[in-house]
NUTILO-119601 format. One record per residue (C-alpha): x, y, z. Coordinates in steps of 0.2 Angstrom, whole numbers. Example, Ala and Ser with C-alpha at 12.3 -4.5 7.8 and 13.67 -1.06 7.14 Angstrom:
BEGIN
{X = 62&Y = -22&Z = 39}
{X = 68&Y = -5&Z = 36}
***
This chain:
BEGIN
{X = 395&Y = 386&Z = 664}
{X = 409&Y = 375&Z = 672}
{X = 419&Y = 362&Z = 662}
{X = 430&Y = 348&Z = 667}
{X = 439&Y = 334&Z = 659}
{X = 429&Y = 319&Z = 654}
{X = 438&Y = 304&Z = 662}
{X = 432&Y = 292&Z = 648}
{X = 442&Y = 303&Z = 635}
{X = 458&Y = 299&Z = 643}
{X = 457&Y = 281&Z = 639}
{X = 462&Y = 285&Z = 621}
{X = 475&Y = 297&Z = 625}
{X = 493&Y = 299&Z = 619}
{X = 508&Y = 307&Z = 627}
{X = 515&Y = 325&Z = 623}
{X = 531&Y = 332&Z = 630}
{X = 527&Y = 344&Z = 645}
{X = 538&Y = 357&Z = 638}
{X = 525&Y = 360&Z = 624}
{X = 513&Y = 367&Z = 637}
{X = 525&Y = 373&Z = 650}
{X = 536&Y = 383&Z = 638}
{X = 530&Y = 385&Z = 620}
{X = 511&Y = 385&Z = 620}
{X = 510&Y = 404&Z = 621}
{X = 521&Y = 406&Z = 607}
{X = 515&Y = 392&Z = 596}
{X = 502&Y = 396&Z = 582}
{X = 487&Y = 385&Z = 577}
{X = 496&Y = 377&Z = 563}
{X = 511&Y = 373&Z = 574}
{X = 501&Y = 365&Z = 587}
{X = 490&Y = 355&Z = 574}
{X = 506&Y = 349&Z = 566}
{X = 514&Y = 343&Z = 582}
{X = 497&Y = 335&Z = 588}
{X = 497&Y = 325&Z = 571}
{X = 515&Y = 319&Z = 573}
{X = 513&Y = 313&Z = 591}
{X = 496&Y = 305&Z = 586}
{X = 505&Y = 296&Z = 572}
{X = 522&Y = 292&Z = 579}
{X = 525&Y = 277&Z = 567}
{X = 522&Y = 287&Z = 551}
{X = 535&Y = 296&Z = 542}
{X = 535&Y = 315&Z = 545}
{X = 530&Y = 321&Z = 528}
{X = 525&Y = 339&Z = 526}
{X = 514&Y = 336&Z = 511}
{X = 504&Y = 322&Z = 520}
{X = 502&Y = 333&Z = 535}
{X = 497&Y = 348&Z = 525}
{X = 484&Y = 338&Z = 516}
{X = 477&Y = 331&Z = 532}
{X = 476&Y = 348&Z = 540}
{X = 471&Y = 357&Z = 525}
{X = 484&Y = 370&Z = 526}
{X = 499&Y = 375&Z = 515}
{X = 514&Y = 364&Z = 515}
{X = 525&Y = 379&Z = 518}
{X = 516&Y = 382&Z = 534}
{X = 519&Y = 364&Z = 540}
{X = 538&Y = 366&Z = 536}
{X = 539&Y = 382&Z = 546}
{X = 530&Y = 373&Z = 560}
{X = 543&Y = 358&Z = 559}
{X = 557&Y = 371&Z = 560}
{X = 549&Y = 379&Z = 575}
{X = 548&Y = 363&Z = 585}
{X = 565&Y = 358&Z = 580}
{X = 572&Y = 374&Z = 586}
{X = 562&Y = 371&Z = 602}
{X = 570&Y = 354&Z = 604}
{X = 554&Y = 345&Z = 603}
{X = 559&Y = 337&Z = 586}
{X = 576&Y = 331&Z = 580}
{X = 583&Y = 337&Z = 563}
{X = 591&Y = 321&Z = 558}
{X = 588&Y = 309&Z = 544}
{X = 571&Y = 312&Z = 536}
{X = 566&Y = 325&Z = 549}
{X = 580&Y = 336&Z = 542}
{X = 573&Y = 335&Z = 525}
{X = 557&Y = 342&Z = 530}
{X = 564&Y = 359&Z = 535}
{X = 568&Y = 363&Z = 517}
{X = 558&Y = 379&Z = 512}
{X = 543&Y = 375&Z = 501}
{X = 550&Y = 385&Z = 486}
{X = 568&Y = 381&Z = 484}
{X = 578&Y = 396&Z = 477}
{X = 583&Y = 394&Z = 459}
{X = 600&Y = 387&Z = 457}
{X = 611&Y = 401&Z = 450}
{X = 618&Y = 398&Z = 433}
{X = 636&Y = 394&Z = 434}
{X = 646&Y = 408&Z = 427}
{X = 659&Y = 403&Z = 414}
{X = 677&Y = 404&Z = 419}
{X = 683&Y = 422&Z = 416}
{X = 694&Y = 424&Z = 401}
{X = 702&Y = 441&Z = 406}
{X = 712&Y = 451&Z = 393}
{X = 731&Y = 451&Z = 395}
{X = 742&Y = 467&Z = 396}
{X = 743&Y = 469&Z = 377}
{X = 724&Y = 467&Z = 375}
{X = 720&Y = 479&Z = 388}
{X = 731&Y = 492&Z = 380}
{X = 723&Y = 489&Z = 363}
{X = 705&Y = 490&Z = 370}
{X = 710&Y = 506&Z = 379}
{X = 717&Y = 514&Z = 363}
{X = 702&Y = 509&Z = 352}
{X = 688&Y = 513&Z = 365}
{X = 687&Y = 529&Z = 373}
{X = 675&Y = 523&Z = 386}
{X = 687&Y = 510&Z = 392}
{X = 701&Y = 523&Z = 392}
{X = 690&Y = 534&Z = 403}
{X = 686&Y = 519&Z = 415}
{X = 704&Y = 515&Z = 418}
{X = 709&Y = 533&Z = 421}
{X = 694&Y = 537&Z = 433}
{X = 697&Y = 520&Z = 442}
{X = 716&Y = 525&Z = 444}
{X = 711&Y = 542&Z = 450}
{X = 698&Y = 536&Z = 463}
{X = 710&Y = 523&Z = 470}
{X = 724&Y = 536&Z = 471}
{X = 737&Y = 525&Z = 462}
{X = 742&Y = 516&Z = 446}
{X = 732&Y = 501&Z = 442}
{X = 740&Y = 484&Z = 443}
{X = 739&Y = 473&Z = 428}
{X = 726&Y = 461&Z = 436}
{X = 715&Y = 476&Z = 441}
{X = 715&Y = 484&Z = 423}
{X = 711&Y = 466&Z = 416}
{X = 697&Y = 464&Z = 428}
{X = 689&Y = 481&Z = 424}
{X = 690&Y = 478&Z = 405}
{X = 683&Y = 460&Z = 407}
{X = 668&Y = 467&Z = 417}
{X = 664&Y = 480&Z = 404}
{X = 667&Y = 469&Z = 388}
{X = 662&Y = 452&Z = 393}
{X = 649&Y = 455&Z = 408}
{X = 641&Y = 470&Z = 400}
{X = 642&Y = 481&Z = 415}
{X = 642&Y = 500&Z = 411}
{X = 656&Y = 512&Z = 415}
{X = 645&Y = 522&Z = 427}
{X = 640&Y = 507&Z = 437}
{X = 658&Y = 501&Z = 438}
{X = 664&Y = 518&Z = 444}
{X = 650&Y = 518&Z = 457}
{X = 656&Y = 500&Z = 463}
{X = 673&Y = 507&Z = 465}
{X = 667&Y = 521&Z = 475}
{X = 657&Y = 509&Z = 486}
{X = 672&Y = 498&Z = 489}
{X = 682&Y = 513&Z = 494}
{X = 669&Y = 519&Z = 506}
{X = 668&Y = 502&Z = 514}
{X = 687&Y = 501&Z = 516}
{X = 689&Y = 487&Z = 503}
{X = 697&Y = 495&Z = 488}
{X = 704&Y = 479&Z = 481}
{X = 699&Y = 471&Z = 464}
{X = 692&Y = 455&Z = 472}
{X = 679&Y = 465&Z = 482}
{X = 676&Y = 476&Z = 467}
{X = 673&Y = 462&Z = 455}
{X = 662&Y = 452&Z = 467}
{X = 651&Y = 467&Z = 470}
{X = 650&Y = 472&Z = 452}
{X = 644&Y = 454&Z = 447}
{X = 632&Y = 453&Z = 462}
{X = 624&Y = 470&Z = 456}
{X = 623&Y = 464&Z = 439}
{X = 614&Y = 448&Z = 444}
{X = 602&Y = 459&Z = 454}
{X = 597&Y = 469&Z = 438}
{X = 608&Y = 484&Z = 442}
{X = 610&Y = 492&Z = 425}
{X = 611&Y = 511&Z = 427}
{X = 616&Y = 524&Z = 440}
{X = 598&Y = 525&Z = 447}
{X = 597&Y = 506&Z = 450}
{X = 615&Y = 507&Z = 458}
{X = 609&Y = 521&Z = 470}
{X = 594&Y = 511&Z = 475}
{X = 605&Y = 496&Z = 478}
{X = 617&Y = 506&Z = 489}
{X = 602&Y = 513&Z = 499}
{X = 596&Y = 495&Z = 502}
{X = 613&Y = 489&Z = 508}
{X = 614&Y = 503&Z = 520}
{X = 597&Y = 501&Z = 526}
{X = 599&Y = 483&Z = 529}
{X = 616&Y = 486&Z = 538}
{X = 607&Y = 499&Z = 549}
{X = 593&Y = 487&Z = 553}
{X = 605&Y = 473&Z = 558}
{X = 614&Y = 486&Z = 570}
{X = 597&Y = 486&Z = 579}
{X = 597&Y = 467&Z = 579}
{X = 615&Y = 466&Z = 585}
{X = 611&Y = 478&Z = 600}
{X = 594&Y = 469&Z = 604}
{X = 602&Y = 451&Z = 604}
{X = 619&Y = 456&Z = 610}
{X = 627&Y = 448&Z = 595}
{X = 644&Y = 458&Z = 596}
{X = 654&Y = 464&Z = 582}
{X = 653&Y = 450&Z = 570}
{X = 648&Y = 447&Z = 551}
{X = 629&Y = 444&Z = 550}
{X = 622&Y = 429&Z = 541}
{X = 611&Y = 430&Z = 526}
{X = 595&Y = 425&Z = 536}
{X = 600&Y = 438&Z = 549}
{X = 601&Y = 452&Z = 537}
{X = 584&Y = 447&Z = 528}
{X = 575&Y = 446&Z = 545}
{X = 583&Y = 462&Z = 551}
{X = 577&Y = 472&Z = 536}
{X = 560&Y = 464&Z = 537}
{X = 557&Y = 467&Z = 556}
{X = 566&Y = 484&Z = 558}
{X = 563&Y = 492&Z = 541}
{X = 546&Y = 485&Z = 535}
{X = 537&Y = 479&Z = 551}
{X = 544&Y = 493&Z = 563}
{X = 547&Y = 481&Z = 577}
{X = 555&Y = 490&Z = 592}
{X = 572&Y = 486&Z = 599}
{X = 564&Y = 482&Z = 616}
{X = 552&Y = 470&Z = 608}
{X = 566&Y = 461&Z = 598}
{X = 575&Y = 459&Z = 615}
{X = 560&Y = 451&Z = 622}
{X = 559&Y = 439&Z = 608}
{X = 577&Y = 435&Z = 610}
{X = 574&Y = 432&Z = 629}
{X = 559&Y = 420&Z = 625}
{X = 570&Y = 410&Z = 613}
{X = 584&Y = 408&Z = 625}
{X = 573&Y = 404&Z = 640}
{X = 564&Y = 391&Z = 630}
{X = 578&Y = 383&Z = 619}
{X = 593&Y = 387&Z = 629}
{X = 602&Y = 395&Z = 614}
{X = 601&Y = 408&Z = 601}
{X = 590&Y = 403&Z = 586}
{X = 585&Y = 416&Z = 573}
{X = 572&Y = 404&Z = 566}
{X = 563&Y = 402&Z = 583}
{X = 564&Y = 421&Z = 586}
{X = 556&Y = 423&Z = 568}
{X = 541&Y = 412&Z = 574}
{X = 539&Y = 423&Z = 589}
{X = 539&Y = 439&Z = 580}
{X = 529&Y = 433&Z = 566}
{X = 515&Y = 428&Z = 578}
{X = 516&Y = 445&Z = 587}
{X = 516&Y = 454&Z = 570}
{X = 500&Y = 445&Z = 566}
{X = 492&Y = 451&Z = 582}
{X = 498&Y = 469&Z = 578}
{X = 511&Y = 469&Z = 592}
{X = 525&Y = 482&Z = 588}
{X = 530&Y = 488&Z = 605}
{X = 534&Y = 479&Z = 622}
{X = 519&Y = 487&Z = 630}
{X = 508&Y = 479&Z = 617}
{X = 511&Y = 462&Z = 624}
{X = 498&Y = 456&Z = 636}
{X = 508&Y = 446&Z = 648}
{X = 499&Y = 433&Z = 659}
{X = 500&Y = 438&Z = 677}
{X = 501&Y = 424&Z = 690}
{X = 489&Y = 425&Z = 705}
{X = 486&Y = 414&Z = 720}
{X = 469&Y = 405&Z = 722}
{X = 468&Y = 393&Z = 737}
{X = 486&Y = 390&Z = 738}
{X = 487&Y = 385&Z = 720}
{X = 494&Y = 396&Z = 706}
{X = 482&Y = 400&Z = 692}
{X = 482&Y = 412&Z = 677}
{X = 471&Y = 425&Z = 670}
{X = 470&Y = 414&Z = 655}
{X = 471&Y = 395&Z = 655}
{X = 485&Y = 389&Z = 644}
{X = 476&Y = 374&Z = 639}
{X = 461&Y = 384&Z = 635}
{X = 472&Y = 394&Z = 623}
{X = 478&Y = 378&Z = 615}
{X = 460&Y = 371&Z = 613}
{X = 454&Y = 388&Z = 606}
{X = 469&Y = 390&Z = 594}
{X = 465&Y = 373&Z = 586}
{X = 450&Y = 373&Z = 575}
{X = 439&Y = 357&Z = 575}
{X = 441&Y = 349&Z = 558}
***
């Protein structure tokens, strides 16, 4: 059975950017396409993810992801009210403000070391690991972390070893790391070992991303680390497939966007794609002088959008 466009249906049409079909339709999911169609059909209405979600009967979080996808693609602008809708559905809890540290002075450190053998042991071991005499601010910080922050001696010594192994044997790094581990629920040696293992796995995963994306030797962002661990460690996405996602992002947006790449990889993951060979690329072929494809792009669009 053959199909063709009903000319009468064009009388009530509205415009869509050609890039939607030319560049993005193969990567866009159903909710992303529905969201964009809703926005362009209602150009005078504010872009409110809750309203769109209610109309489409989908989670608001999916609508927000869709808005971020189209913003990265250059179809939407992230200014004014549009910028507000890219905020995640569940905002992370604002961390409680840590009170200003009241660190002990030299006399207090000496007193605590004399009356508490654990503190004396901590200061001796820290000094031995660092290979030098502790400075006053270092001793004060370690006693404060133990007394006021409740971090155990064993965990503090593991933090010091971790700092040394990372080439950062300074009290600022040791203090920040100890507090971060404490906030993450690290209370004993076993938890500290798991934390260190997670850190090294995440770093290794980002190394794969750095190679696939050609990012060079730079400090990764928080989102990049999160996605690296998810894609490489959890989803087992190959380096070649990551490189392909990066190429698609740059080809379609003209820039590196971790959010756009995430949308591409999320779609592939949902389809069970893990290797480059798993992608069913469309192959152009000639037909009467006009280029056609094995699968119609607009048929894909229609099939991906469920009738309400």
